[in-house]
C-alpha positions as CSV (number, residue, x, y, z in Angstrom):
1,M,-62.1,-0.4,-22.0
2,S,-63.2,-3.9,-21.3
3,T,-62.9,-5.4,-17.8
4,M,-60.5,-7.6,-18.9
5,H,-57.8,-4.8,-19.9
6,L,-58.7,-3.2,-16.3
7,D,-58.0,-6.2,-14.6
8,L,-54.6,-6.8,-16.5
9,G,-53.7,-3.2,-15.8
10,L,-54.5,-3.6,-12.4
11,A,-52.3,-6.8,-12.1
12,Q,-49.3,-5.6,-13.8
13,T,-49.5,-2.4,-11.2
14,I,-49.5,-4.8,-8.2
15,N,-46.8,-6.7,-9.5
16,R,-44.5,-3.7,-10.2
17,A,-45.6,-2.8,-6.9
18,T,-44.9,-6.1,-5.5
19,H,-41.3,-5.8,-6.9
20,V,-40.1,-2.4,-5.7
21,T,-41.3,-3.7,-1.8
22,R,-40.9,-7.8,-2.2
23,G,-44.2,-7.9,-0.7
24,F,-43.2,-6.0,2.5
25,R,-45.7,-3.2,3.8
26,R,-43.5,-2.4,7.2
27,I,-40.4,-2.2,8.6
28,V,-39.7,-1.5,12.0
29,M,-35.9,-0.5,13.2
30,V,-35.1,-1.1,16.7
31,T,-32.7,1.8,17.5
32,A,-30.3,2.7,20.0
33,T,-32.2,4.7,22.9
34,G,-31.1,8.0,24.2
35,D,-29.4,9.0,20.7
36,N,-30.9,12.1,19.4
37,R,-28.8,11.8,16.2
38,P,-29.6,8.7,14.3
39,D,-26.6,6.4,12.6
40,R,-26.2,7.8,8.8
41,L,-27.0,4.1,7.5
42,V,-30.1,3.6,9.9
43,A,-31.5,6.8,8.4
44,D,-30.2,6.1,4.8
45,L,-32.1,2.4,4.7
46,T,-35.0,4.3,6.4
47,D,-35.2,6.5,3.2
48,E,-34.8,4.2,0.6
49,F,-37.5,1.9,1.9
50,S,-39.9,4.9,2.6
51,R,-39.3,5.8,-0.6
52,R,-40.2,2.5,-2.0
53,G,-44.0,2.9,-0.2
54,I,-43.1,0.6,2.8
55,E,-44.1,1.8,6.3
56,V,-40.9,2.5,8.4
57,S,-41.0,3.1,12.0
58,Q,-38.8,3.1,15.1
59,L,-38.4,1.3,18.8
60,P,-38.1,3.6,20.4
61,I,-40.4,5.9,18.7
62,E,-38.9,9.4,18.6
63,G,-40.3,11.2,21.8
64,S,-41.0,7.8,23.6
65,E,-37.8,7.4,25.4
66,G,-38.7,10.1,28.0
67,I,-40.0,13.3,28.3
68,T,-38.4,16.8,29.2
69,V,-40.2,18.0,32.3
70,P,-39.5,22.0,33.7
71,S,-37.7,21.8,36.8
72,S,-40.3,24.5,38.4
73,V,-42.9,21.1,37.8
74,P,-43.5,19.6,41.2
75,A,-41.6,16.4,42.2
76,P,-45.1,14.1,42.3
77,A,-46.2,15.6,38.9
78,R,-42.9,14.5,37.3
79,K,-43.1,11.1,38.7
80,V,-46.5,10.8,37.0
81,L,-45.0,12.0,34.0
82,K,-42.0,9.9,33.7
83,K,-44.5,7.4,34.5
84,W,-46.7,8.0,31.9
85,S,-43.7,8.2,29.1
86,L,-42.9,4.4,29.9
87,H,-46.4,3.5,29.7
88,R,-46.5,5.3,26.3
89,Q,-43.0,3.4,25.0
90,E,-44.6,-0.1,26.3
91,K,-47.8,0.3,24.7
92,T,-46.1,1.7,21.1
93,R,-43.7,-2.0,21.6
94,Q,-47.2,-3.9,22.0
95,D,-49.1,-2.6,19.4
96,L,-46.4,-3.0,16.9
97,G,-45.5,-6.3,18.0
98,E,-49.3,-7.2,17.3
99,S,-49.5,-5.6,13.9
100,L,-46.5,-7.5,12.6
101,D,-46.9,-10.1,10.2
102,H,-44.8,-12.4,7.3
103,Q,-45.2,-9.1,5.0
104,S,-43.1,-7.1,7.7
105,A,-39.4,-6.7,9.2
106,I,-37.6,-6.3,12.4
107,I,-34.2,-4.9,11.8
108,V,-32.4,-4.4,15.2
109,T,-29.3,-1.5,14.6
110,D,-28.5,-2.2,18.5
111,P,-27.2,-5.3,19.5
112,N,-27.9,-4.4,23.2
113,R,-31.7,-4.2,22.7
114,L,-31.8,-8.0,21.2
115,D,-33.5,-9.0,24.5
116,E,-36.2,-6.8,24.1
117,V,-36.6,-8.1,20.2
118,A,-37.0,-12.0,21.9
119,D,-39.8,-10.4,24.0
120,L,-42.0,-9.2,21.3
121,P,-45.5,-10.9,21.0
122,V,-44.4,-12.3,17.6
123,A,-42.2,-14.5,19.3
124,G,-44.3,-17.5,19.5
125,Q,-46.0,-17.1,15.8
126,A,-45.1,-19.4,13.2
127,D,-46.5,-16.7,10.5
128,R,-43.9,-14.0,12.2
129,P,-41.9,-11.1,10.6
130,V,-37.9,-11.7,9.0
131,V,-35.9,-10.1,12.2
132,V,-32.4,-9.2,11.2
133,L,-29.5,-7.7,13.4
134,L,-27.7,-4.9,11.7
135,A,-23.8,-5.2,12.7
136,T,-21.7,-3.0,12.2
137,D,-18.8,-3.1,15.1
138,P,-16.6,-6.5,15.0
139,D,-15.7,-5.6,18.8
140,K,-19.4,-5.6,20.3
141,A,-20.6,-9.0,18.3
142,P,-22.9,-10.8,20.9
143,D,-22.1,-14.0,22.2
144,E,-25.3,-15.6,21.2
145,L,-28.6,-14.4,19.4
146,P,-32.4,-14.8,20.5
147,Q,-33.8,-17.6,19.0
148,L,-36.2,-15.2,17.0
149,V,-33.2,-13.4,14.7
150,D,-32.8,-14.9,11.2
151,L,-29.9,-13.4,10.0
152,V,-27.1,-11.0,10.5
153,V,-26.5,-7.9,7.6
154,T,-23.3,-6.0,8.1
155,P,-21.6,-3.3,5.8
156,N,-18.4,-4.5,6.4
157,P,-16.7,-6.7,3.7
158,D,-15.5,-9.4,6.6
159,T,-18.7,-11.3,7.9
160,N,-16.0,-13.7,10.3
161,P,-16.7,-11.9,13.4
162,W,-20.6,-12.9,13.3
163,K,-20.0,-16.5,12.4
164,H,-19.9,-17.9,15.4
165,L,-23.7,-16.7,15.7
166,G,-25.0,-19.7,13.9
167,V,-27.4,-17.9,11.2
168,P,-26.2,-16.7,7.9
169,V,-24.4,-13.6,7.7
170,H,-24.3,-11.3,4.8
171,S,-22.4,-8.1,3.8
172,I,-24.2,-5.3,2.4
173,G,-22.9,-1.9,1.7
174,V,-23.6,1.4,2.8
175,P,-26.2,3.2,0.7
176,A,-24.8,6.2,-1.4
177,A,-26.4,9.5,-1.3
178,G,-26.1,9.6,-5.2
179,S,-25.2,13.1,-5.9
180,S,-24.1,14.3,-9.1
181,P,-20.3,15.6,-9.6
182,A,-19.9,18.9,-11.5
183,P,-17.8,18.9,-14.6
184,G,-14.9,20.6,-15.5
185,D,-11.5,21.8,-13.4
186,R,-12.0,22.6,-10.1
187,P,-10.2,25.1,-7.3
188,K,-7.7,24.1,-5.2
189,R,-10.2,23.7,-2.0
190,V,-10.6,21.0,0.7
191,A,-13.6,20.3,1.6
192,L,-13.9,19.3,5.2
193,L,-16.9,16.8,5.8
194,G,-18.5,16.4,9.6
195,P,-20.3,17.1,11.7
196,C,-17.1,17.5,13.7
197,T,-16.7,18.3,17.6
198,D,-14.7,21.1,18.4
199,E,-11.5,18.6,19.3
200,E,-12.2,17.2,15.4
201,L,-12.3,20.7,13.8
202,S,-9.1,21.6,15.5
203,E,-7.4,18.3,14.6
204,A,-8.5,19.2,10.8
205,L,-7.1,22.9,11.0
206,A,-3.9,21.3,12.4
207,T,-3.9,18.4,9.6
208,F,-4.3,21.2,6.9
209,D,-1.7,23.2,8.4
210,R,1.1,20.7,8.0
211,A,0.0,19.6,4.6
212,C,0.3,23.0,3.7
213,Q,3.7,23.5,4.6
214,V,4.6,20.6,1.8
215,V,2.1,22.0,-0.7
216,P,1.3,25.3,-0.3
217,G,-1.6,27.0,-1.9
218,W,-4.9,25.5,-1.1
219,S,-8.0,26.3,1.0
220,L,-9.7,24.7,3.5
221,E,-13.7,25.1,3.2
222,V,-15.7,24.4,5.9
223,C,-19.5,24.4,7.0
224,L,-20.6,25.6,10.3
225,D,-23.9,26.6,12.2
226,D,-24.3,30.3,12.8
227,E,-23.4,30.3,16.3
228,T,-20.7,27.9,15.8
229,R,-19.3,30.6,12.9
230,V,-19.2,33.1,15.1
231,H,-17.0,32.1,18.1
232,S,-14.7,29.5,15.6
233,A,-11.3,30.5,15.8
234,V,-11.4,29.8,11.8
235,A,-13.0,32.8,11.5
236,A,-10.1,35.2,11.2
237,R,-8.0,32.9,9.2
238,R,-7.7,33.7,5.5
239,D,-6.9,30.4,4.4
240,V,-10.4,28.9,5.7
241,G,-13.3,29.4,4.2
242,I,-16.6,29.0,6.4
243,H,-19.8,28.6,5.0
244,P,-23.4,27.7,6.4
245,T,-24.4,24.1,6.9
246,G,-26.9,24.0,3.9
247,S,-24.3,24.7,1.3
248,E,-22.4,21.6,1.8
249,N,-23.4,20.2,-1.7
250,T,-22.3,23.6,-3.4
251,I,-19.0,23.3,-1.8
252,M,-18.0,19.7,-2.3
253,N,-18.7,20.5,-6.3
254,Q,-16.1,23.2,-5.7
255,S,-13.5,21.1,-4.0
256,E,-11.2,18.8,-5.4
257,L,-10.6,17.0,-2.0
258,A,-12.5,16.0,0.9
259,L,-11.1,15.5,4.7
260,V,-13.4,13.7,6.5
261,L,-13.6,13.7,10.3
262,T,-16.8,13.0,11.9
263,R,-17.8,9.8,14.6
264,E,-17.1,6.1,13.6
265,E,-21.0,5.4,12.9
266,D,-21.2,7.6,9.8
267,L,-17.7,7.4,8.8
268,A,-18.2,5.4,5.7
269,S,-21.3,7.1,4.7
270,R,-19.5,10.8,4.5
271,I,-16.8,9.2,2.5
272,L,-19.4,8.2,0.3
273,D,-20.9,11.7,0.4
274,A,-17.6,12.6,-0.9
275,A,-17.3,10.2,-3.7
276,G,-20.6,11.2,-4.6
277,A,-19.3,14.7,-5.8
278,G,-16.5,13.2,-7.4
279,L,-13.9,13.9,-4.6
280,P,-11.4,11.5,-3.4
281,A,-11.8,11.3,0.6
282,I,-8.9,11.7,3.3
283,A,-10.0,9.8,6.4
284,Y,-8.9,7.6,9.5
285,A,-10.1,4.1,8.3
286,D,-11.5,3.5,11.8
287,T,-14.0,0.9,10.5
288,P,-14.0,-2.2,7.9
289,A,-16.2,-0.5,5.8
290,A,-14.8,3.3,5.5
291,A,-11.2,1.3,4.9
292,D,-12.8,-0.7,2.2
293,I,-14.4,2.3,0.3
294,L,-10.8,4.2,1.0
295,S,-8.8,1.5,-0.5
296,R,-10.8,2.2,-3.6
297,S,-11.1,5.6,-3.4
298,G,-9.2,7.8,-1.2
299,Y,-6.5,8.2,1.2
300,P,-6.7,6.0,4.4
301,A,-4.7,6.9,7.7
302,T,-4.5,5.5,11.5
303,N,-3.3,8.4,13.0
304,M,-2.7,12.2,12.7
305,E,0.6,12.5,11.1
306,E,-0.6,9.9,8.7
307,L,-3.5,12.0,7.9
308,A,-1.4,15.1,7.2
309,S,0.7,13.0,4.9
310,A,-2.1,11.3,3.0
311,L,-3.7,15.3,2.7
312,S,-0.2,16.8,1.5
313,Q,0.0,13.3,-1.1
314,G,-3.7,14.4,-2.2
315,M,-3.0,17.9,-2.8
316,A,0.7,17.4,-4.9
317,D,-0.8,14.6,-7.4
318,A,-3.0,16.0,-10.0
319,P,-2.7,12.8,-12.1
320,L,-3.9,10.6,-9.1
321,R,-6.8,12.9,-8.0
322,R,-8.1,12.5,-11.5
323,I,-7.8,8.4,-11.0
324,Q,-9.5,8.5,-7.6
325,R,-12.2,10.9,-9.2
326,E,-12.9,7.7,-11.7
327,S,-12.7,5.1,-9.2
328,A,-15.2,7.5,-6.9
329,A,-17.8,7.0,-9.6
330,D,-17.6,3.0,-9.6
331,V,-17.7,3.1,-6.0
332,V,-21.2,5.3,-6.0
333,S,-22.4,3.3,-8.5
334,D,-21.8,0.0,-6.6
335,H,-23.4,1.6,-3.3
336,G,-25.9,2.9,-5.2
337,S,-29.3,3.1,-2.7
338,S,-31.4,1.5,-4.9
339,K,-29.1,-1.4,-5.3
340,I,-28.6,-1.8,-1.8
341,G,-32.0,-1.4,-0.9
342,D,-32.8,-4.2,-3.8
343,A,-30.1,-6.4,-1.8
344,W,-32.1,-6.0,1.8
345,L,-35.4,-6.6,0.4
346,D,-34.1,-9.5,-1.5
347,L,-32.6,-11.1,1.4
348,M,-35.3,-10.9,3.6
349,F,-37.6,-12.0,1.2
350,T,-35.7,-15.1,0.5
351,V,-35.6,-15.9,4.1
352,G,-39.3,-15.4,5.0
353,R,-40.2,-17.7,2.2
354,S,-37.6,-20.3,2.9
355,R,-39.1,-20.7,6.3
356,R,-42.6,-20.7,5.6
């Protein structure tokens, strides 16, 4: 093969790779501290960027926020270890700041950490990374932004709560996991999607019981870890199926509806998980992103009474469930991970290019 053909092939490979990454080599997620379980939105975006070959890291790096020291360790030693941990975290921030350039981006997912971003060494550099605030809660909109922040992105359809900040605000939806619904008729089952606290599990059982008083003959399918299954009050119930945590996808593909009860940060993502399996979701419309998805494919509620009513409606109306299942496919298509990833990278690339 001639050198010209080799050069052409290399150029085409580079062009394809650049299109996939939009030229970004590294993305840093500045996440909430002290939380062992990251938001699903952060985790899903990290997976999508990583899938494209972009290096994704987090501040704080897992394990750098502190270390667990056995009580048997003498107090002076505990003090030294804590000081070492803080030094390690600061060194990590410094190394990250020095290694960021115009082929990088910083996505701040916790507004409380904006001041830390403003202090990064890159603040005074002309050829610096794109800095984005990922805003999910309108009630936590900051009064102002550090000068380093270029734009705000929210998964909510309404961007008005952040318009006062003086930077562009864009709405980009929550990415869907992208599973494939199983074809054919399904048993009369409701899949409970969490993870749930004990209180939420009790609420799910009470909601299901009230719905079954109106529409009997259904079962509630719950995925629990081993310890919870042994001690759970649902173990003695004949209308509740208990399954290992790893079997959730199988359960969803063998159910007709999904009852979603989980923390607000993950609510929209879990509703999309249900839609990806072809399940209309019954859930609280506690966040704008969740309310938007439920309005297209699901049954929104604002209190426990409405939740039980919505569940009984879904259980009673098979034609509506079929319509909702078709709508679910459209919702998942609109929220495809690749489409969401393209939107993020296109936006950050445009901002970076216009600034330079």
